[in-house]
DSSP file (Angstrom, degrees, kcal/mol; ACC not computed):
  #  RESIDUE AA STRUCTURE BP1 BP2  ACC     N-H-->O    O-->H-N    N-H-->O    O-->H-N    TCO  KAPPA ALPHA  PHI   PSI    X-CA   Y-CA   Z-CA
    1    1 A M              0   0    0      0, 0.0     2,-0.2     0, 0.0     0, 0.0   0.000 360.0 360.0 360.0 137.1  -90.2  117.5  -43.6
    2    2 A T        -     0   0    0    128,-0.1     2,-0.3     1,-0.0   127,-0.1  -0.526 360.0-129.8 -85.8 152.0  -87.2  115.7  -45.0
    3    3 A Q        -     0   0    0     -2,-0.2   127,-0.1   125,-0.1    -1,-0.0  -0.718  18.0-118.8 -97.9 148.8  -84.9  113.5  -43.0
    4    4 A S     >  -     0   0    0     -2,-0.3     4,-2.5     1,-0.1     5,-0.2  -0.437  33.5-107.3 -74.7 161.1  -81.2  113.7  -42.8
    5    5 A P  H  > S+     0   0    0      0, 0.0     4,-2.2     0, 0.0     5,-0.1   0.866 122.7  53.3 -58.6 -34.9  -79.3  110.6  -44.1
    6    6 A L  H  > S+     0   0    0      2,-0.2     4,-2.3     1,-0.2     5,-0.2   0.914 108.9  48.1 -66.5 -42.4  -78.4  109.8  -40.4
    7    7 A D  H  > S+     0   0    0      2,-0.2     4,-2.6     1,-0.2     5,-0.2   0.920 111.5  50.3 -62.5 -44.3  -82.1  110.0  -39.4
    8    8 A R  H  X S+     0   0    0     -4,-2.5     4,-2.6     1,-0.2    -2,-0.2   0.915 111.4  48.5 -60.0 -43.3  -83.1  107.7  -42.3
    9    9 A A  H  X S+     0   0    0     -4,-2.2     4,-2.7    -5,-0.2     5,-0.3   0.903 111.7  49.2 -64.8 -41.5  -80.4  105.2  -41.4
   10   10 A L  H  X S+     0   0    0     -4,-2.3     4,-2.2     2,-0.2     5,-0.3   0.922 112.9  47.0 -63.9 -44.9  -81.5  105.2  -37.7
   11   11 A V  H  X S+     0   0    0     -4,-2.6     4,-2.2     2,-0.2     5,-0.2   0.939 115.6  45.5 -61.8 -47.8  -85.1  104.7  -38.6
   12   12 A E  H  X S+     0   0    0     -4,-2.6     4,-2.4    -5,-0.2    -2,-0.2   0.945 115.3  44.5 -64.0 -50.1  -84.4  101.9  -41.1
   13   13 A E  H  X S+     0   0    0     -4,-2.7     4,-1.9     1,-0.2    -1,-0.2   0.902 114.5  48.8 -64.3 -41.4  -81.9  100.0  -38.8
   14   14 A S  H  X S+     0   0    0     -4,-2.2     4,-1.1    -5,-0.3    -1,-0.2   0.913 114.1  46.1 -66.0 -40.7  -84.1  100.2  -35.7
   15   15 A A  H  < S+     0   0    0     -4,-2.2    -2,-0.2    -5,-0.3    -1,-0.2   0.872 111.7  51.8 -69.6 -36.6  -87.2   99.1  -37.6
   16   16 A K  H  < S+     0   0    0     -4,-2.4    -1,-0.2    -5,-0.2    -2,-0.2   0.885 114.3  42.6 -65.8 -38.1  -85.4   96.2  -39.3
   17   17 A K  H  < S+     0   0    0     -4,-1.9     2,-0.3    -5,-0.2    -1,-0.2   0.629 100.3  83.1 -87.2 -13.6  -84.0   94.9  -36.0
   18   18 A S     <  -     0   0    0     -4,-1.1    17,-0.2    -5,-0.2     3,-0.1  -0.711  59.8-157.1 -95.2 141.6  -87.1   95.3  -33.9
   19   19 A G  S    S+     0   0    0     -2,-0.3    16,-0.8     1,-0.1     2,-0.3   0.717  81.9  35.2 -82.9 -22.7  -89.9   92.7  -33.9
   20   20 A L  E     -A   34   0A   0     14,-0.2    48,-0.4    48,-0.1     2,-0.3  -0.957  61.4-163.3-131.1 148.3  -92.5   95.3  -32.7
   21   21 A V  E     -A   33   0A   0     12,-2.3    12,-2.8    -2,-0.3     2,-0.6  -0.945  22.2-130.3-121.2 152.4  -93.1   98.9  -33.3
   22   22 A W  E     -AB  32  66A   0     44,-3.0    44,-2.8    -2,-0.3     2,-0.4  -0.912  27.5-168.4-103.6 122.9  -95.3  101.1  -31.1
   23   23 A V  E     -AB  31  65A   0      8,-2.6     8,-2.3    -2,-0.6     2,-0.5  -0.940  10.1-171.4-119.8 131.0  -97.8  103.1  -33.1
   24   24 A R  E     - B   0  64A   0     40,-2.4    40,-2.4    -2,-0.4     6,-0.2  -0.982   8.3-165.4-121.8 122.5 -100.0  105.9  -31.8
   25   25 A G        -     0   0    0      2,-0.5    38,-0.1    -2,-0.5    32,-0.1   0.029  50.9 -69.7 -84.4-161.0 -102.8  107.3  -34.0
   26   26 A A  S    S+     0   0    0     30,-0.5     2,-0.3    36,-0.1    37,-0.1   0.832 120.4  20.4 -64.6 -32.6 -104.7  110.5  -33.5
   27   27 A T  S    S+     0   0    0      2,-0.1    -2,-0.5    29,-0.1    -1,-0.0  -0.903 101.5  36.0-132.1 161.9 -106.4  109.1  -30.5
   28   28 A G  S    S-     0   0    0     -2,-0.3     3,-0.1    -4,-0.1     2,-0.0  -0.101  85.5 -52.8  89.2 173.7 -105.8  106.2  -28.1
   29   29 A P        -     0   0    0      0, 0.0    -4,-0.4     0, 0.0     2,-0.2  -0.253  64.5 -82.1 -80.7 169.6 -102.7  104.7  -26.6
   30   30 A D        -     0   0    0     -6,-0.2    -6,-0.2    -8,-0.1    35,-0.1  -0.516  49.0-153.4 -66.3 139.8  -99.6  103.5  -28.3
   31   31 A R  E     -A   23   0A   0     -8,-2.3    -8,-2.6    -2,-0.2     2,-0.4  -0.970  12.3-127.5-122.2 133.4 -100.1   99.9  -29.6
   32   32 A P  E     +A   22   0A   0      0, 0.0     2,-0.4     0, 0.0   -10,-0.2  -0.662  35.3 178.0 -77.6 129.1  -97.4   97.3  -30.1
   33   33 A L  E     -A   21   0A   0    -12,-2.8   -12,-2.3    -2,-0.4     2,-0.2  -0.995  28.4-127.4-134.2 136.0  -97.7   95.9  -33.6
   34   34 A W  E     +A   20   0A   0     -2,-0.4    11,-0.4   -14,-0.2     2,-0.3  -0.541  43.2 165.2 -77.4 152.3  -95.6   93.3  -35.4
   35   35 A H        -     0   0    0    -16,-0.8     2,-0.4    -2,-0.2     9,-0.2  -0.885  35.0-126.3-154.3 176.5  -94.3   94.6  -38.8
   36   36 A V  E     -C   43   0A   0      7,-1.7     7,-2.8    -2,-0.3     2,-0.6  -0.995  20.0-135.3-135.3 135.0  -91.9   94.2  -41.7
   37   37 A W  E     +C   42   0A   0     -2,-0.4     2,-0.4     5,-0.2     5,-0.2  -0.832  40.6 163.2 -86.7 120.9  -89.5   96.9  -42.9
   38   38 A H  E >   -C   41   0A   0      3,-2.7     3,-0.9    -2,-0.6    -2,-0.1  -0.982  56.2 -13.4-147.0 128.1  -89.9   96.8  -46.7
   39   39 A E  T 3  S-     0   0    0     -2,-0.4    -1,-0.1     1,-0.2     3,-0.1   0.872 128.6 -44.3  48.7  49.2  -88.9   99.2  -49.5
   40   40 A G  T 3  S+     0   0    0      1,-0.2     2,-0.3    87,-0.0    -1,-0.2   0.646 122.1  72.5  80.7  16.7  -88.3  102.2  -47.1
   41   41 A A  E <  S-C   38   0A   0     -3,-0.9    -3,-2.7    86,-0.1     2,-0.4  -0.989  80.8-100.9-155.9 161.5  -91.3  101.9  -44.8
   42   42 A V  E     -CD  37 126A   0     84,-1.7    84,-3.4    -2,-0.3     2,-0.4  -0.729  36.6-158.1 -82.5 132.3  -92.9   99.9  -42.1
   43   43 A H  E     -CD  36 125A   0     -7,-2.8    -7,-1.7    -2,-0.4     2,-0.3  -0.957   8.2-169.5-116.7 134.8  -95.6   97.5  -43.3
   44   44 A L  E     - D   0 124A   0     80,-2.9    80,-2.5    -2,-0.4     2,-0.4  -0.898   9.5-157.8-122.4 149.7  -98.4   96.2  -41.1
   45   45 A L  E     + D   0 123A   0    -11,-0.4     7,-0.4    -2,-0.3     2,-0.3  -0.991  39.9  97.3-124.4 134.2 -101.0   93.5  -41.6
   46   46 A G  E     + D   0 122A   0     76,-2.1    76,-2.8    -2,-0.4     6,-0.1  -0.982  19.1  96.8 179.1-165.2 -104.2   93.4  -39.6
   47   47 A D  S    S+     0   0    0      5,-2.5    -1,-0.1    -2,-0.3     5,-0.1   0.729  76.5 100.5  62.8  28.6 -107.9   94.0  -39.0
   48   48 A G  S >  S-     0   0    0      4,-0.3     3,-2.2    74,-0.1    -1,-0.3  -0.851  88.1 -65.8-130.1 170.6 -108.9   90.6  -40.0
   49   49 A P  T 3  S+     0   0    0      0, 0.0     3,-0.1     0, 0.0    71,-0.1  -0.364 122.9   6.2 -58.0 126.4 -109.9   87.4  -38.2
   50   50 A G  T 3  S+     0   0    0      1,-0.3     2,-0.3    -2,-0.1     0, 0.0   0.507 111.6 104.9  79.2   4.4 -106.9   86.1  -36.2
   51   51 A E  S <  S-     0   0    0     -3,-2.2    -1,-0.3     1,-0.1    -5,-0.1  -0.739  80.2 -84.8-114.9 165.1 -104.8   89.2  -37.1
   52   52 A Q        -     0   0    0     -7,-0.4    -5,-2.5    -2,-0.3    -4,-0.3  -0.337  46.2-111.4 -67.3 145.7 -103.7   92.2  -35.0
   53   53 A P        -     0   0    0      0, 0.0    -1,-0.1     0, 0.0    -8,-0.1  -0.521  20.8-161.7 -76.3 147.0 -106.1   95.1  -34.8
   54   54 A L    >   +     0   0    0     -2,-0.2     3,-1.3     3,-0.1     2,-0.1  -0.484  20.0 176.3-123.2  60.0 -105.1   98.4  -36.5
   55   55 A P  T 3   +     0   0    0      0, 0.0   -30,-0.2     0, 0.0     3,-0.1  -0.405  65.9  14.8 -70.8 141.3 -107.4  100.9  -34.8
   56   56 A G  T 3  S+     0   0    0      1,-0.2     2,-1.0    -2,-0.1   -30,-0.5   0.462  88.8 122.4  79.9   1.2 -106.9  104.6  -35.8
   57   57 A L    <   +     0   0    0     -3,-1.3     2,-0.4   -32,-0.1    -1,-0.2  -0.798  36.9 169.0 -98.8  96.9 -104.8  103.8  -38.9
   58   58 A V    >   -     0   0    0     -2,-1.0     3,-2.6     4,-0.1    25,-0.3  -0.838  44.6 -91.2-110.9 146.1 -106.7  105.4  -41.7
   59   59 A D  T 3  S+     0   0    0     -2,-0.4    25,-0.2     1,-0.3     3,-0.1  -0.299 114.4  12.5 -55.9 126.8 -105.5  106.0  -45.2
   60   60 A G  T 3  S+     0   0    0     23,-3.1    -1,-0.3     1,-0.3    24,-0.1   0.351 101.9 126.3  86.7  -5.6 -103.8  109.4  -45.5
   61   61 A G    <   -     0   0    0     -3,-2.6    22,-2.8    22,-0.1     2,-0.4  -0.181  57.5-118.0 -78.9 174.5 -103.7  109.8  -41.7
   62   62 A A  E     + E   0  82A   0     20,-0.2     2,-0.3    -3,-0.1    20,-0.2  -0.919  31.7 172.9-116.8 143.0 -100.7  110.6  -39.5
   63   63 A V  E     - E   0  81A   0     18,-2.3    18,-2.5    -2,-0.4     2,-0.5  -0.889  29.5-122.7-137.2 167.3  -99.3  108.4  -36.7
   64   64 A T  E     -BE  24  80A   0    -40,-2.4   -40,-2.4    -2,-0.3     2,-0.5  -0.978  24.1-159.5-114.2 129.1  -96.3  108.4  -34.4
   65   65 A V  E     -BE  23  79A   0     14,-3.2    14,-2.6    -2,-0.5     2,-0.4  -0.916   6.9-171.4-111.0 131.5  -94.0  105.3  -34.6
   66   66 A T  E     -BE  22  78A   0    -44,-2.8   -44,-3.0    -2,-0.5     2,-0.4  -0.978   4.2-163.7-123.8 136.1  -91.7  104.4  -31.7
   67   67 A V  E     - E   0  77A   0     10,-2.8     9,-3.1    -2,-0.4    10,-1.6  -0.965   9.6-150.9-119.5 135.0  -89.1  101.7  -31.7
   68   68 A R  E     - E   0  75A   0     -2,-0.4     2,-0.3   -48,-0.4     7,-0.2  -0.666  26.8 -98.2-102.4 160.2  -87.5  100.4  -28.6
   69   69 A S     >  -     0   0    0      5,-3.1     4,-1.4    -2,-0.3    -1,-0.1  -0.555  24.0-142.8 -73.8 135.9  -84.0   98.9  -28.1
   70   70 A K  T  4 S+     0   0    0     -2,-0.3    -1,-0.1     1,-0.2    -2,-0.0   0.858  97.4  41.0 -68.5 -34.7  -84.0   95.1  -28.2
   71   71 A D  T  4 S+     0   0    0      1,-0.1    -1,-0.2     3,-0.1    -2,-0.0   0.893 130.2  21.7 -85.6 -39.2  -81.3   94.9  -25.5
   72   72 A K  T  4 S-     0   0    0      2,-0.1    -2,-0.2     0, 0.0    -1,-0.1   0.680  89.5-135.0-102.6 -21.5  -82.4   97.6  -23.0
   73   73 A G     <  +     0   0    0     -4,-1.4    -3,-0.1     1,-0.3     2,-0.1   0.426  60.5 127.5  83.2  -2.6  -86.0   98.0  -23.8
   74   74 A G  S    S-     0   0    0      1,-0.1    -5,-3.1    -6,-0.1    -1,-0.3  -0.374  73.5 -76.6 -84.9 166.5  -85.9  101.8  -23.8
   75   75 A R  E     +E   68   0A   0     -7,-0.2    -7,-0.3     1,-0.2    -1,-0.1  -0.428  45.9 177.0 -63.2 127.3  -87.1  104.1  -26.5
   76   76 A L  E     -     0   0A   0     -9,-3.1     2,-0.3     1,-0.4    -8,-0.2   0.844  62.5 -16.7 -98.0 -48.9  -84.5  104.2  -29.3
   77   77 A V  E     -E   67   0A   0    -10,-1.6   -10,-2.8   -66,-0.1    -1,-0.4  -0.987  52.4-161.6-157.7 149.5  -86.2  106.5  -31.9
   78   78 A A  E     +E   66   0A   0     54,-0.4    54,-3.1    -2,-0.3     2,-0.3  -0.990  16.5 170.6-133.1 144.5  -89.6  107.9  -32.6
   79   79 A W  E     -EF  65 131A   0    -14,-2.6   -14,-3.2    -2,-0.4    52,-0.2  -0.984  33.4-109.3-149.0 159.1  -90.8  109.5  -35.9
   80   80 A S  E     -E   64   0A   0     50,-2.4    49,-3.2    -2,-0.3     2,-0.3  -0.594  37.6-170.4 -84.7 152.9  -94.0  110.7  -37.6
   81   81 A A  E     -EF  63 128A   0    -18,-2.5   -18,-2.3    47,-0.2     2,-0.5  -0.990  21.9-129.7-144.9 152.1  -95.4  108.6  -40.4
   82   82 A R  E     -EF  62 127A   0     45,-2.1    45,-2.5    -2,-0.3     2,-0.4  -0.879  28.0-130.0-101.6 134.3  -98.0  108.9  -43.1
   83   83 A V  E     + F   0 126A   0    -22,-2.8   -23,-3.1    -2,-0.5     2,-0.4  -0.709  25.8 179.8 -88.2 128.5 -100.5  106.0  -43.4
   84   84 A V  E     - F   0 125A   0     41,-2.6    41,-3.2    -2,-0.4     2,-0.5  -0.977  17.5-147.8-128.7 117.5 -101.0  104.5  -46.8
   85   85 A E  E     - F   0 124A   0     -2,-0.4     2,-0.3    39,-0.2    39,-0.2  -0.748  17.1-138.7 -86.0 125.9 -103.4  101.6  -47.2
   86   86 A L  E     - F   0 123A   0     37,-2.6    37,-0.6    -2,-0.5     3,-0.0  -0.665  14.1-127.2 -87.0 137.0 -102.3   99.3  -50.0
   87   87 A R    >   -     0   0    0     -2,-0.3     3,-1.8     1,-0.1     6,-0.3  -0.663  31.6-102.3 -85.3 133.7 -105.0   97.9  -52.2
   88   88 A P  T 3  S+     0   0    0      0, 0.0    -1,-0.1     0, 0.0     3,-0.1  -0.227 103.5  20.5 -55.9 137.7 -105.1   94.1  -52.7
   89   89 A G  T 3  S+     0   0    0      1,-0.3    -2,-0.0     2,-0.1    29,-0.0   0.186  92.2 124.6  91.5 -16.7 -103.7   92.8  -55.9
   90   90 A G  S <> S-     0   0    0     -3,-1.8     4,-2.6     1,-0.1    -1,-0.3  -0.236  75.0-108.5 -71.6 166.3 -101.6   95.9  -56.7
   91   91 A E  H  > S+     0   0    0      2,-0.2     4,-2.1     1,-0.2     5,-0.2   0.916 120.0  45.9 -62.9 -44.8  -97.8   95.7  -57.3
   92   92 A E  H  > S+     0   0    0      2,-0.2     4,-2.5     1,-0.2    -1,-0.2   0.908 113.1  50.8 -64.3 -41.5  -97.0   97.3  -54.0
   93   93 A W  H  > S+     0   0    0     -6,-0.3     4,-2.9     1,-0.2     5,-0.2   0.929 109.8  49.8 -61.7 -46.3  -99.5   95.1  -52.1
   94   94 A T  H  X S+     0   0    0     -4,-2.6     4,-1.8     1,-0.2    -1,-0.2   0.908 112.9  45.9 -61.3 -44.0  -98.1   91.9  -53.7
   95   95 A A  H  X S+     0   0    0     -4,-2.1     4,-1.6     2,-0.2    -1,-0.2   0.909 114.6  47.9 -66.7 -41.4  -94.5   92.8  -52.8
   96   96 A A  H  X S+     0   0    0     -4,-2.5     4,-2.8     1,-0.2    -2,-0.2   0.907 110.4  51.6 -65.9 -41.5  -95.4   93.8  -49.2
   97   97 A V  H  X S+     0   0    0     -4,-2.9     4,-2.7     1,-0.2    -1,-0.2   0.864 105.5  55.5 -65.2 -35.8  -97.5   90.6  -48.7
   98   98 A A  H  X S+     0   0    0     -4,-1.8     4,-1.1    -5,-0.2    -1,-0.2   0.910 112.1  43.3 -62.3 -40.5  -94.5   88.5  -49.8
   99   99 A A  H  X S+     0   0    0     -4,-1.6     4,-0.7     2,-0.2    -2,-0.2   0.907 115.1  48.9 -70.3 -41.9  -92.4   90.2  -47.2
  100  100 A L  H >X S+     0   0    0     -4,-2.8     4,-1.6     1,-0.2     3,-0.9   0.880 105.1  58.7 -64.8 -38.6  -95.1   89.9  -44.5
  101  101 A K  H 3< S+     0   0    0     -4,-2.7    -1,-0.2     1,-0.3    -2,-0.2   0.861 102.0  54.6 -61.1 -36.2  -95.8   86.2  -45.3
  102  102 A G  H 3< S+     0   0    0     -4,-1.1    -1,-0.3     1,-0.2    -2,-0.2   0.748 115.6  38.4 -68.9 -23.5  -92.2   85.4  -44.5
  103  103 A K  H << S+     0   0    0     -3,-0.9     2,-0.5    -4,-0.7    -2,-0.2   0.563  86.9 107.7-103.5 -12.3  -92.4   87.0  -41.0
  104  104 A R     <  -     0   0    0     -4,-1.6     3,-0.5    -3,-0.1     2,-0.3  -0.568  60.3-149.3 -73.9 116.7  -96.0   86.0  -40.1
  105  105 A L        -     0   0    0     -2,-0.5    -2,-0.1     1,-0.2    -1,-0.0  -0.669  66.9  -1.5 -88.8 140.4  -95.7   83.3  -37.4
  106  106 A N  S    S-     0   0    0     -2,-0.3    -1,-0.2     1,-0.2    -2,-0.0   0.827  73.0-174.6  56.5  41.2  -98.3   80.5  -37.0
  107  107 A A    >   -     0   0    0     -3,-0.5     3,-1.1     1,-0.2    -1,-0.2  -0.523  23.0-139.3 -64.5 128.4 -100.6   81.6  -39.8
  108  108 A P  T 3  S+     0   0    0      0, 0.0    -1,-0.2     0, 0.0    -2,-0.1   0.773  99.1  40.2 -65.4 -24.9 -103.6   79.2  -39.5
  109  109 A D  T >  S-     0   0    0      1,-0.2     3,-2.2     2,-0.0     4,-0.1   0.308  88.3-164.1-109.7   9.6 -103.9   78.7  -43.3
  110  110 A G  G X  S+     0   0    0     -3,-1.1     3,-1.6     1,-0.3    -1,-0.2  -0.189  74.0  11.4  54.0-119.4 -100.1   78.6  -44.2
  111  111 A E  G 3  S+     0   0    0      1,-0.3    -1,-0.3     2,-0.1     4,-0.2   0.699 125.7  61.5 -67.1 -20.9  -99.5   79.1  -47.9
  112  112 A A  G X> S+     0   0    0     -3,-2.2     4,-1.5     1,-0.2     3,-0.7   0.427  74.2 101.9 -85.6   1.7 -103.1   80.3  -48.5
  113  113 A A  H <> S+     0   0    0     -3,-1.6     4,-2.9     1,-0.2     5,-0.2   0.884  72.8  57.7 -55.7 -44.9 -102.7   83.2  -46.1
  114  114 A P  H 3> S+     0   0    0      0, 0.0     4,-2.1     0, 0.0    -1,-0.2   0.859 104.9  51.7 -57.9 -34.5 -102.2   85.9  -48.9
  115  115 A E  H <> S+     0   0    0     -3,-0.7     4,-1.5     2,-0.2    -2,-0.2   0.910 112.2  46.0 -67.1 -40.2 -105.6   85.0  -50.4
  116  116 A R  H  X S+     0   0    0     -4,-1.5     4,-3.2     1,-0.2     5,-0.4   0.907 110.8  53.2 -67.0 -41.1 -107.3   85.4  -47.0
  117  117 A W  H  X S+     0   0    0     -4,-2.9     4,-1.8     1,-0.2    -2,-0.2   0.890 106.9  52.4 -60.9 -38.9 -105.4   88.7  -46.4
  118  118 A A  H  < S+     0   0    0     -4,-2.1    -1,-0.2    -5,-0.2    -2,-0.2   0.879 118.2  37.1 -64.5 -37.0 -106.7   90.0  -49.7
  119  119 A R  H  < S+     0   0    0     -4,-1.5    -2,-0.2    -5,-0.1    -1,-0.2   0.894 134.3  15.1 -79.7 -42.2 -110.3   89.2  -48.8
  120  120 A E  H  < S+     0   0    0     -4,-3.2     2,-0.2    -5,-0.1    -3,-0.2   0.545 110.7  59.6-119.1 -10.0 -110.4   89.9  -45.1
  121  121 A C     <  -     0   0    0     -4,-1.8     2,-0.4    -5,-0.4   -74,-0.2  -0.615  63.2-124.1-122.0 175.2 -107.4   92.1  -43.9
  122  122 A R  E     -D   46   0A   0    -76,-2.8   -76,-2.1    -2,-0.2     2,-0.5  -0.948   9.7-154.8-118.9 142.7 -105.7   95.3  -44.5
  123  123 A V  E     -DF  45  86A   0    -37,-0.6   -37,-2.6    -2,-0.4     2,-0.4  -0.986  20.2-169.2-114.8 124.4 -102.1   95.9  -45.4
  124  124 A V  E     -DF  44  85A   0    -80,-2.5   -80,-2.9    -2,-0.5     2,-0.5  -0.927  13.1-153.3-121.7 137.6 -100.8   99.3  -44.3
  125  125 A R  E     -DF  43  84A   0    -41,-3.2   -41,-2.6    -2,-0.4     2,-0.7  -0.932   5.0-157.1-108.9 129.1  -97.6  101.2  -45.2
  126  126 A L  E     -DF  42  83A   0    -84,-3.4   -84,-1.7    -2,-0.5   -43,-0.2  -0.898  11.6-156.0-108.0 103.9  -96.2  103.7  -42.7
  127  127 A E  E     - F   0  82A   0    -45,-2.5   -45,-2.1    -2,-0.7   -86,-0.1  -0.694  23.0-117.0 -84.3 120.6  -94.0  106.1  -44.6
  128  128 A P  E     + F   0  81A   0      0, 0.0   -47,-0.2     0, 0.0  -125,-0.1  -0.230  38.7 169.8 -63.4 141.9  -91.4  107.7  -42.3
  129  129 A G  E     -     0   0A   0    -49,-3.2     2,-0.1     1,-0.3   -48,-0.1  -0.043  49.4 -10.9-118.0-135.5  -91.4  111.4  -41.8
  130  130 A A  E     -     0   0A   0     -2,-0.1   -50,-2.4   -51,-0.1     2,-0.3  -0.416  64.2-124.5 -74.1 140.8  -89.6  113.6  -39.3
  131  131 A V  E     - F   0  79A   0    -52,-0.2   -52,-0.3    -2,-0.1    -1,-0.1  -0.668  24.2-120.5 -81.9 137.6  -87.6  112.0  -36.4
  132  132 A D        -     0   0    0    -54,-3.1   -54,-0.4    -2,-0.3    -1,-0.0  -0.707  23.4-166.4 -79.2 114.8  -88.6  113.3  -33.0
  133  133 A P        +     0   0    0      0, 0.0    -1,-0.1     0, 0.0     2,-0.1   0.604  52.1 108.8 -80.8  -9.5  -85.4  114.8  -31.5
  134  134 A R        -     0   0    0    -56,-0.1   -56,-0.1     1,-0.1    -2,-0.1  -0.424  61.1-144.4 -71.5 139.9  -86.8  115.0  -28.0
  135  135 A V        -     0   0    0     -2,-0.1    -1,-0.1   -58,-0.0   -58,-0.0  -0.913  24.3-120.8-101.2 124.5  -85.4  112.7  -25.4
  136  136 A P        -     0   0    0      0, 0.0   -61,-0.0     0, 0.0    -1,-0.0  -0.332  18.4-163.5 -67.6 146.3  -88.0  111.6  -22.9
  137  137 A T        +     0   0    0     -2,-0.0     2,-0.1     3,-0.0    -2,-0.0   0.705  70.0  55.9-100.0 -24.9  -87.4  112.3  -19.2
  138  138 A G  S    S-     0   0    0      1,-0.0     0, 0.0     2,-0.0     0, 0.0  -0.228  97.4 -96.6 -96.2-170.9  -89.9  109.9  -17.7
  139  139 A S        -     0   0    0      2,-0.1     3,-0.1    -2,-0.1    -1,-0.0   0.712  37.9-143.8 -80.8 -21.1  -90.5  106.2  -18.1
  140  140 A L        +     0   0    0      1,-0.3     2,-0.2   -65,-0.0    -1,-0.1   0.520  48.9 147.4  65.6   6.8  -93.2  106.5  -20.8
  141  141 A A        -     0   0    0      1,-0.0     2,-0.3     0, 0.0    -1,-0.3  -0.536  37.7-146.8 -73.1 136.5  -94.9  103.5  -19.2
  142  142 A A        -     0   0    0     -2,-0.2    -1,-0.0    -3,-0.1     0, 0.0  -0.778  19.9-106.8-103.4 148.5  -98.7  103.6  -19.4
  143  143 A A        -     0   0    0     -2,-0.3     3,-0.1     1,-0.1    -1,-0.0  -0.480  44.9-102.5 -68.0 142.4 -101.0  102.3  -16.8
  144  144 A P        -     0   0    0      0, 0.0    -1,-0.1     0, 0.0     3,-0.1  -0.337  45.1 -95.3 -64.4 150.0 -102.7   99.0  -18.0
  145  145 A P        -     0   0    0      0, 0.0     2,-0.0     0, 0.0    -3,-0.0  -0.304  49.5 -90.2 -64.4 150.7 -106.3   99.4  -19.2
  146  146 A A        +     0   0    0     -3,-0.1     3,-0.0     2,-0.0    -3,-0.0  -0.340  57.1 165.5 -62.1 139.9 -109.0   98.8  -16.6
  147  147 A S        -     0   0    0      2,-0.1    -1,-0.0    -3,-0.1     0, 0.0  -0.986  45.5-135.5-155.8 145.7 -110.2   95.2  -16.5
  148  148 A P  S    S+     0   0    0      0, 0.0     2,-0.2     0, 0.0    -2,-0.0   0.578  79.2 103.3 -77.7  -7.1 -112.2   93.0  -14.2
  149  149 A V        +     0   0    0      2,-0.0     2,-0.3    -3,-0.0    -2,-0.1  -0.528  48.1 172.7 -79.0 139.4 -109.6   90.2  -14.7
  150  150 A T        -     0   0    0     -2,-0.2     0, 0.0     1,-0.1     0, 0.0  -0.989  30.2-171.1-144.5 153.0 -107.2   89.7  -11.8
  151  151 A T        +     0   0    0     -2,-0.3     2,-0.6     2,-0.0    -1,-0.1   0.391  56.2 110.6-120.5  -1.9 -104.4   87.2  -11.0
  152  152 A R        +     0   0    0      0, 0.0    -2,-0.0     0, 0.0     0, 0.0  -0.665  37.8 145.9 -80.2 117.3 -103.7   88.3   -7.4
  153  153 A R        -     0   0    0     -2,-0.6    -2,-0.0     3,-0.0     2,-0.0  -0.959  54.1 -85.6-142.1 157.7 -104.9   85.7   -4.9
  154  154 A P        -     0   0    0      0, 0.0     3,-0.1     0, 0.0     0, 0.0  -0.328  50.4-103.2 -63.2 148.5 -103.6   84.5   -1.5
  155  155 A V        -     0   0    0      1,-0.1     0, 0.0     2,-0.1     0, 0.0  -0.567  43.0-106.0 -70.9 131.0 -100.9   81.9   -1.6
  156  156 A P    >   -     0   0    0      0, 0.0     3,-1.4     0, 0.0    -1,-0.1  -0.304  25.8-121.6 -59.0 143.7 -102.4   78.5   -0.7
  157  157 A A  T 3  S+     0   0    0      1,-0.3     4,-0.3     2,-0.1    -2,-0.1   0.819 109.1  48.6 -58.9 -35.0 -101.4   77.3    2.8
  158  158 A G  T 3> S+     0   0    0      1,-0.2     4,-1.9     2,-0.1    -1,-0.3   0.541  86.5  89.8 -85.2  -6.1  -99.7   74.1    1.6
  159  159 A L  H <> S+     0   0    0     -3,-1.4     4,-2.6     1,-0.2     5,-0.3   0.907  83.2  52.0 -62.9 -44.9  -97.7   75.7   -1.2
  160  160 A P  H  > S+     0   0    0      0, 0.0     4,-2.8     0, 0.0     5,-0.3   0.894 110.3  50.1 -59.3 -36.7  -94.5   76.5    0.9
  161  161 A R  H  > S+     0   0    0     -4,-0.3     4,-1.7     2,-0.2    -2,-0.2   0.897 111.4  48.6 -67.4 -39.2  -94.4   72.9    2.1
  162  162 A L  H  < S+     0   0    0     -4,-1.9    -1,-0.2     2,-0.2    -3,-0.1   0.904 118.1  40.4 -65.4 -40.5  -94.7   71.6   -1.5
  163  163 A L  H  < S+     0   0    0     -4,-2.6    -2,-0.2    -5,-0.2    -1,-0.2   0.898 129.6  25.1 -75.9 -41.3  -92.0   73.9   -2.7
  164  164 A F  H  < S-     0   0    0     -4,-2.8    -3,-0.2    -5,-0.3    -2,-0.2   0.433 100.8-130.6-110.0  -0.2  -89.5   73.7    0.1
  165  165 A G     <  -     0   0    0     -4,-1.7     2,-0.3    -5,-0.3    -1,-0.2  -0.062  48.6 -35.5  77.1 178.1  -90.3   70.3    1.6
  166  166 A R        -     0   0    0      1,-0.1     3,-0.3    -4,-0.1    -5,-0.0  -0.543  44.0-164.3 -76.3 137.4  -90.9   69.5    5.3
  167  167 A R  S    S+     0   0    0     -2,-0.3    -1,-0.1     1,-0.2    -2,-0.0   0.631  76.4  74.8 -93.2 -16.6  -88.8   71.4    7.7
  168  168 A G              0   0    0      1,-0.2    -1,-0.2     0, 0.0    -2,-0.0   0.238 360.0 360.0 -86.1  14.2  -89.5   69.2   10.7
  169  169 A R              0   0    0     -3,-0.3    -1,-0.2     0, 0.0    -2,-0.1   0.458 360.0 360.0 -77.5 360.0  -87.2   66.2    9.8
């Protein structure tokens, strides 16, 4: 399905200004992924040591991409996308990696990152399709995945005295 010029502009501007996109494949929950908008599509780097996982993103598959507003945090736009895996060393791969390298924070190998990405990672292009015109009525918040980890513990008895000082003076 073709996009109107207004839809294309909304997708491009929202993706350019957002640090994360939420991607949902055929199965599983939406996942936040850092990305770069480059040559008319979202580009992702992952599935290698120290990089973000890209589960459910298979070459030729379909995904749904959602971008949230930076100031309010609510859903700004969602669209369908076709997944294209770029092959290392190709012209598209080289151009995408140059853009990704500029946005990759704290790469452990610095300038040598592209060589590691070619050996161990995947670069994926999400080509925009139709914009979802539906406006959600609920919060779209998902329950956190089950985990044995917890941070809820009783407040230590002496903590209020440490924070607020002695009251008996």
